[in-house]
N, C-alpha and C positions, 0 to 999 in steps of 0.2 A: 475567233472570237472567243473568249471566254465569257460563259453566263453570269450576270450579277451576283454577288453572294446574297442570299435571302436573309442572311444572319439567323442567329440561333433557332431551332425550332419552339414554337411556343408548346407548353405542356398542354396536353388535352383537355378540356374544361369537362369536370365530372359529370354536369348536366348533359353530355352526348353521349355517355357511355352508354350502354344498355347495362342492364342488370345481367347476371349470371342465370343463365336458364335452370330450370331444376330448382331440387331444393334437397338441404343438407338431411340426411336421415337421422339426425340428432334433433331434426325441428318436427319431424313427421309424429304424430301420436299415434301408439302401438295401439289397436282395437282388435277383440277378438273375431273368428268367423263366426255370423249367426247363420245355424242351421234350422232348415224346415225339416229337413230329414237328413240326418246325421250322416255323412259319408256320400249322401247321393244329389240331395238338393240344397244349396247354398244361397241365403237373401242374399241380392246382388252378384250373383254369377250364374253363368250358363253352365247347363247340363244336356250332353247330348245322347238321346236312346234310340240305339239302330237296333233293326229286326227285322226277319223276313215281312211279308204280307202276312195274316191271318195266325200269327201266332200271340196275339193279345195285345198289342202295345198300345191299342186304344181302350181297352178295358182295362189296362193296367193303369193308365193314366185317371180312370172315372175312378178304380180305388183309390188311386191317392188323394183324388180332387175329395172323396168322403173324408179322409184323413185331414186333409186340410181345412175343408169348409167345418168340420165337427172337434177339430180338435183332438180327434180321435187317438189312440197310442198307433204308432206304426206295427208291421207286421214282425220286426224283429225284437218288440219289444220298448221302442224309445218312444219319447212324449214327445208328440209333437207340439213346439213351445211357441211357434209364431201362426194360430190359424188366423183365417182369413178367406177371403173371398178367391175365386180362381175364374180367370181370362181364357178362354179356349179359342184360339185364332183357327178356323179349319174352311177349307173349302170342299172336301170331298164327302166328307158323312152328313147325311139331312140330321139336323137338330130334331124332328118329330119323329123319326121312325127309329132312329140310331141313337144319338148322341142321349136325348133325354131317358131312354129306356136303360141305357147303359148305365148312368149316372143313378137313376133310382133302384136298378138292382143292388150298386154299390151302397146306397145308404146316403148319398150326398145331400146335402141342403141345397136342392133346387134355386132358393132364392141368392144362392151365395156365390151363384156359376153364373158368367156372361158368357154367350155364344157369339162369336163376333166372326160370321160366316160372310157376310158382304158389307163393304163401305159404300158411302154414296161420293160420285164427284160430278161434274157438269154434265157427264157422258151419261150417268145412270148407276145403276148399281154395278159394281164389281167386286173380286176378291182383294184382299188386304195382302198387302206387299212390302217386303224390306228392302232398301232402306227408307222407301217415300212414305210410309204410314207409320213409322217408328214413333212420332210425339204423338200421332192421334192414338196408338193402341197404348201409348203410357198415360194418356189422359184418362183412357177408360180404366186402366189397372189403378190408377190414381183413385178417381171417383168412386171404384168398387172397394177401395181398401185391400187390393188383391195382394198376395204375398205369392204367389204361382201364376204365371204366364206358360200357357200350353201353345205349342205352333206343331199342328198335325196336320198332313206332314211339311217339314220344314222346305223339299225343294220347290214345292207347290206355291210357295209364299215367297219365292225370290222375284224380285223385278226384272221385268225384261232384258234390260241392260246387263245384268248381273250373269258372268259365266261361272256356272255351276263346279266347272273341272279347273278353273283357274283360282289357286292359291290367293293371290293380292285381291281379286276381285271381290272373292269369297269374303274374306278377313275385311274388307273396306264397307262390305253389305251390313257385315256383323257389327263393326265397329260405334254405330250409335246406338243398336239395341243393348248391346253391352253397357256401354256407359249409361245408358236411361235406367237398364233395371240397377245397377251401383247406386245411381240417384234418387231412385225412387225404392230402391229395398224390396224388391220382389226377386223370385227365383225364376229362371227361365227354362223350359224343359222343351228342346227342339227333338221331336221324333223322326226318324231318318228310316229308308229303306238300306237293305243291303247292297252290294254290288253283286256280279257274277262271278268274281275274279276266283273264286272256291281258296281262297288263301285260308291259312291255319293261324294267321295273326288278328285277333278280334279287332285291336286298334287301327287296321287299314281295310275294315271289310264293310265301312259304311259306305255309301253312294256319294259320290261327287269327290270334291277336291280335300285335299289331307287338312285345307286351312281352314274346314269347319271343327274336327276335334282339334285342331291347334288352338281355335280362338276359344273352345270350350273349356272351363276349368275341371269337368267332370263327364268321363265318360262310362256309359251303362250299353248294353247287351243284352238281349233276349234272344234264347236260343232252346230248341230242343233239347233235351237232356239225352246226349248219347248212348246212357249208360243203361237207359230205362228200355227193358225188353219187348216193351208194346209197340205195334207198328208204328210207323211215320204217320204222323197227323193225329196220334192219341197218345203220345208220351207226353210226359210233364214237361215243364218248360222251367228254365233258369235265368235268373235274372242276376247277371254276374257285371263286376267292375272291369273297366280294360284302360282306365285311365282316371287320374284321380292325383291332382297339383297344389291340393289344398290340403289333405289329412291322409293317413295310411288309409288302402284299400278295404272298403265296407265288405263282410262275409256276403258269400253269395246266396240267395233265397229262391227255392223252390216252387211252383206253383202249378195249376192247373186252371183252366177256364172251365168251367159248369155250367150247364143250363138253368136258367131263372124262367121257369114257364110263367110265373104271375106278372113277368116284366117283359116276356119275349127276347129276351138278353144275355148274353155271358156274364157272369160275374168271376172275379178270382177267388180262387181258394188255395190261401196258403200251404206249404205243407212243411216250412222250415227252414234250417241253412243247410246249406250242401258244400263241399269240400271241393266240387269243381269250379276251376276257374275258367274266366274268360276264353282264354286259348283251348284250354279242354274241349269247349263245345265247338269248336270247327277240326279239332284233331281226328282224321280218320281212323287212327287207331283206339281210339275210345269209343268208337261206333258199334262194335261187335261186341253182344253180350254172349257168354259161352259158359260151358260146364266148368271151366278151368278159372274163370274170373266170378262166378256163382259160388263154389268152393272155397276161395280166397275172403269172401265175405262172410260168408257161414263160419268162416273159422273166426275171423276178426271179431266178429259178434260176441261170439261163444268166450274168446279170449278174453275181452273187455267187458262183458258181462257183471261181473263184480267189482266192477270199479278200476279208477286209474291204474295202470301196470307199467312197470319200466320198458321202455321201446326195446331196448336191447333183448329183455326176457321173450318178449311179444315175438320179435324176429328169428331168435332161437327157436322158439317153439313151432314157428311157421316152416323153417327151413326141415325141422325133422319130420313132419308132415306133409313135404312136398311141394308147400305153395313158395312161388317164388318172388324176390323180392320185388319186380315189374308187376304181377299180380296183386300183391300185399299194398304198394304203393296205389292201384288204381284203385283197391277195396279202400285203401284211407278216403280216396276222393268222393267215392261214391256215397260212402257211410258218413262224409263230413264229420271225421274223427279228428278231434283236436290233441292239443299237447301244451305242456307246461314244463319247465325246468327247475330243478330244486336245486341249490348248491352253485358252485363258480367255479371255473377255471377246469382242472384235470376233475374235483371232485364232481362237478355238476351232473344230473341224472336228470333225461328227458321220461317223461310218463305221458302214455295216450289215455284218451278217454271218449266214449262217445258222447256226442253233442247232448243230449238230454242227462247226462251225467252230472254237468258241472266238472270243475276241476279237483272235487274232493280236497280243496283244502280249508283251511281255517284262516284267520285274518293274524294268528300268530304262527304261520307254518312261512318260513324264509322261503320267497320264489322270485325268480328272475323271469317277466314277461319278454316272450321272445315271438318274431313274427313265423305264422304258419306259413311254409311254405306252400300248402295248398290252397290259401286263400290270399296270398299276396304275390307269389311265384319268386319267393327269393331263394339264394341261391346256398340252400340248407339240403342236408340228406336226410334221409328217413327218419334219421334220430332226431332233426332239429339242429344238429351240427353243422357249422360252416364248412362246405366244399372246398377243399385246396384250389 
């Protein structure tokens, strides 16, 4: 038996149709990224800082805190446009004998740094953990007027239910912190130790799940300079970028940790830019200084001592005196040699120059800014030309 014909179906009521999720791009108001430290720390976004224990990560964040709390110039010459307070979530370092001396040695305004080493709950004092204490930490940042939140080390402040080696688990734990930072407008610096993999790709060297660096918009790493001939443990340290989803990579900066006897703590002593990239810091081939490399660096310093010179001209001279292309490339990285391009197309000429010289151009000199492969890992050859 046939079922009765229900007749024509009624048009659905517009009241019962849910609105389409999402938003049209045309309805989104564009806003610029607000940088705390251009290329490294952005308001409302997370940065990860990777590095082995003992290389000065905590001393480095103390130096950063000094710039933020005082509105001091950054070591690369940039201006701190959003000075404010700093909140440090930590459970490993003692505030009295370690954290305060570091901050004092760095010159930070101690009245603008709040150390959140314990929080209270019904069971008593405990370490702050994420995501459970996200809103509490956000309230502290808001009331302090903080523009920077530091979590050191990040792995010690994950809630027990979070699997630090599981991508989805880590991203779920970080999502509330990421949204809170965006809503309140402070930068987040997550400090993390390196794993023991021994790989040469810096982006994979951080401990735990790849979800951590996946969630962070910017990735930084500190490691010893493999070209420094000093014994291990006495070499200078390099701060380099291994990820940036917001802008081009910031140049690497070299520094040393020196003693401040007055404060009983170490302090960062900046040594300026270096051409070493993040991956170079973990490349075994870069780790041996040799007479050949020393000769290449001496040649390049002499060749560029009078100012910017065409790259092909310098390479030709290097070949004449027996400096290989490989040694010359490493010398460029070690010395931080930069380059510029004048002209376009087949008529374009690349010039090399030492970092302390500037590019030697005036505002009337036509030039084309090109990414430096030694700083950004681009697919360019020794001249700066695109490789086939």
